N, C-alpha and C positions, 0 to 999 in steps of 0.2 A: 371393662377389662376382659370379661368372658367373651364378649363379641370379638375382641382382637385375637384371642387365642383360637376362637372358632375359625376366623378368617385365615390365620396362619396354617391351621390344620387342613383347611380346604385347598389352599395354595400348594401345600406339600403333597397332598393327595393327587392334585392335578398334574404336578410335575412328575411324580412317580408313574402316573398313568401314561403320560406322553412318552417317557423313556421306555416303558414296557412296550408301547405300540411301535416305537422305532425299532427296538430290538427284534420284536416279532416280525416286523416288515422286512428287516434285513435278512433274518433267517429264512423267511418265506421266499425272498428273491434268490438267496443262495441255493435253497433247495430246488427252486423252480429252474435256475440256470444250470444246476448240476446235471451233467450228462448231455448238455446241448453242445453243438459243434458249429463251426463256421467254415465256409468255403472260401478258399483263396486260390487265385490263379497267378502263376509266374511264367514269364517268357525268358528262355535261356538261349544262348547262341548255339549250344549243343547239350545233349543229355545222354552221353555215353555211359552205360552201366546203371542208368536210372530206370526203374520199372514200377508198374502199379504194385502197391504194397510196400514200397520202400519207406523208410521212416522219415518223418519231418521232426526236427529237433530244435530245441533252444538250450544253449549251453550244454549240449550232449544229452539232454533229457528228452525222450520221445514225447511229443505233444500231439501227434497226428500221423497220417499216412498219405502217400501219393495215390490218387485215384486213377489218373490217366496221363499218358505221355503221348502227345500228338504233334506231328510236324505241322508248322504253320508258316509256309514260305521259307524264308531264310532262317527262321527261328524255330524253337520247339516250345509248345504250350504244355505246361505241367499243371494239372489240376490237383489240389490238395484239400484235405479236410483236417482241421485242427480243433482242439478243445476251445470252447467259448471263453474260458477263463485263462487261456494261455497269455503270458505277459509279452505280447507282441505289439509294438507301437504301429500307428498308421503308416509311418514312413519307413517300414522295415525293408531290409535287403535280404536276398536269398542267395545262398552259396551251395554249390554241389561239392560235398566233401568226400574225399577218398581216404578212409582210415588206413588202408594198406593196398598192396597191388592185387590181392586176390579177393578181398572182402567186397560186399555190396556197398554202393554209395548211398548217401542220404542227403536230404536238403536241410541246411541249417539256416534258421531265421535269426536275424540280429538287427539292432541290439535288443537288450532286455529292458522292458518298461514295467518295473514293479508297481508303479502307480500311474495314474493318468489315463488317457484314452487308449483304447485297444483298437487293433485293426478291425475294420468293418467286415461284415459278412458279404461275400461276393467281391472283395477287394482284388485289384489287379496290380501286380508288381511288374513294371516294365523291364525291358531287357537292359536298360542303362543302370538298373539297380540289382542286377544279378551277375554272378561270377561263376565261371566254370574252371576246373583245373586243367593244366596243360597235359595233354595225352602223351604217352610214351612214344608212340610213333612220330608225333610232331616234334618231341624233344630230340629223338634220334635223327630225324630229318634235318633239324636245325644244326645239330652237331656235325652231321655229315657235310652240310653246306659250308660250315665254318672250317672244317678240316680240308675240304676241297679248295676253299679260298686261300688257305694258308699253305697248301701243299705245292708240289712241283708244277702243277698246272695253274697255280695262282700267284700269290705274292712271293713265293719262294722259287719261282721258275729260274731266276738267275742267282739263287743262293742268298738273296737279301735277308730272308728271315734267319737262315743259318748264321750269316755274318752278324746279325743283330744279337742272336743268342750268345755267340762266342764272345763278341765285344762286351756284352753285359756281364758275362762270366768273368772276363779279365778285369773289368772295373770293380765288380762287386766282391771278388775273391779277397778275403782278408779284411774287408771293410764292414763286417757285420756289427762290430762293437760301435764304430763311428755312426753307422746308420741308426742303431738303436739309441745312441745318445742324441742324435739329431731329432729323432721322433720324440724322445722325452723332453728335449728343449722346446720343440714345437708345442707339446702339451702344456709345458709351463707358460709359454707365450700365450696360448689360448686362454689359460686360466687368468693370467695377468690382464689380458684384454677384456675378459669377462668381468673382472672386478673394476675395470676402468672404462666401462662402456659409456658412462656419461661424459667423461673427459674426451673420449675418442669421438663420440658423436658431436660434441661441442666443437672439436677441432675440425671435423669434416664439415660442419655447418659454417664455421668461419672461413674455411677454404672455399666453400660454395659461394659465400657472399663476396669474398675477395675476387673470385673468378667472374662473378656477375658484374662487379665494379669494373674490372678490366674489359669485359665485353662491352659495357656501356660506354667506356672511354677508349674504344679501339683506335680511333683516329689519333688521339693524343699519345697513346702508347706507341703507335707506329712512328709518330714524329720523334719521340724520345729515342726509340731504337735507331732511327735514321741518324739522329744527332750523335748518338753513341758510336754508331758505325763510322761517321765522319771523323770524330775525335780519334777513334782507334786507328783509322787509316792514316790520319796525320801523324800520330805517334809512331806508327809503323814506318812511315816514310822518313821520319826524322830520327830514327833509332841510332843511325851512325853519328849524327850530331850530338844526341843525348849521351852516347857512349863516350865521345871525345870530351864533352863538357864534364861528365862525371870523372873521367880520367884526370883532366886538368884540375878539377876541384880536389881530387885526392892528393895531387902533387902540391897544390897550394896549401891544403891543410897540413901536410907534412912539413912544408917550409915554415908555416906559422908556428907549428909545434916546436920545431927546432929553434926558431928565433926566441920564443918565449922561454924555452929551457935555458938557452945561453944568456939571456938578459933578464932573468927573473929578478935579480937584485935591483937593477936599474928601473925596471918597470914598477917594482914596489915603491921605490923612492919617488918616482914621478907621480904615481897614484897618490902617495901621501901628500906631496906638494900640491897636486891638483885639488885634493880635499881641502887644504888650507886656503887655496885661492877661492875655491867655491864658498867656503865659510865667510871669507872676507866680502865676496860679492853679495852674499845673503845679508850680512850685517849692514852693508851700504846700499841696499836696494832702494831705499827712499831717495838717497842722493842721486843714484843712477837714474831713477825715474824722473827726478826733476831736471837732470841734465839732458836726458833724452827729449823731454818736453820743450826745453828752452833752446836747444841746439838748432832746430830748423829755423826759428825766428831770428836767431843771431846770424845764421848764414844768409838768410834773406835780406837782413839789414845791411850786411857787409856787401852783398851784391849790389844793392841799391846805392851804396855810398861810393862805389867805384865809378870814376869818370873816364871813359875810354878816350876822350879827346886829349886830356892832359895826362892820362895814365897815373892819376892820383886818387887817393881815397879822401873824400871830403867829409868833414864832420862838424858838428856844432855842439858846444858844451853849454849846458844850462847852469850858470854859476849860482843862480838863486837856490839851487839844491844844496849849496854849501853855506848858506847864510846862517844856518843854525849851528855851524861848527865853531868852536872857539878860535879866535884870531891870535896870532903870536904877539907877545908883548914887545914894545919898542923901548929901548933904553931911555930913561929920562921922561917918558911920557906915560899916558894912561893906557 
């Protein structure tokens, strides 16, 4: 038992020692890295208002400064020094930010990487990962170009733009409420579609499959269309006959209606009698069936009994068939 306690105490002491070593190592590394910096180079399409000493920031917090701004062909090379512990990822982008029209510009690195790898010392950010703001003179130049294109020397040389504005004014005047309602309805439609995107996508998928089937059976579809076209042409050619037939049918239906109206009592009486006749035929259907079966044989025998030479009907009776019948009594005899 004492041996077990001694082992437990030794293990606990070893664990505490390892933890203390790790904490001491982390603190040593932190103290060792504190104050260290990293060099980062970024290439911009332009660097107007950016000078050595300008800030390098992350989320607006300064983490370094610009060391040099040098032209490199069509681009500008900007060398920067940042803190070694700055939360900048390896794939960071660089932006030249203009806080206002008169203040100095600074370089903003993004995004933020609270954990994980940091950008390496000597890393280079290429021009496709850098952004520069639009300059005022470029903005004014573009506005001037747009105004010239829309002015008397451009699209409005024949008053087309003026006519468009006047026509738009005529159509839009007094329709603000309707336009607002239309926009609200479109918003409701968008929300409805957003809630039914599964059904919408299923419908689109079904239409896609249906279109694929039609494309795979293009020849048959064409034949059906040709046949429908032929039928339609035939109906179009015979529309006069159809019209006349429908006209005659209308007259005939009118005549039948009048006949039935005038003879309703007689028709009812005849129908009642026909019902009785039908019932009688149903009751005698066995006899009718036997008669229909025997009639052909009787007619055949009658035809065979006729003698064309003498124009007589010959027959022969079999008297033995009557031997079982009772004979009439003779007076005075047996």
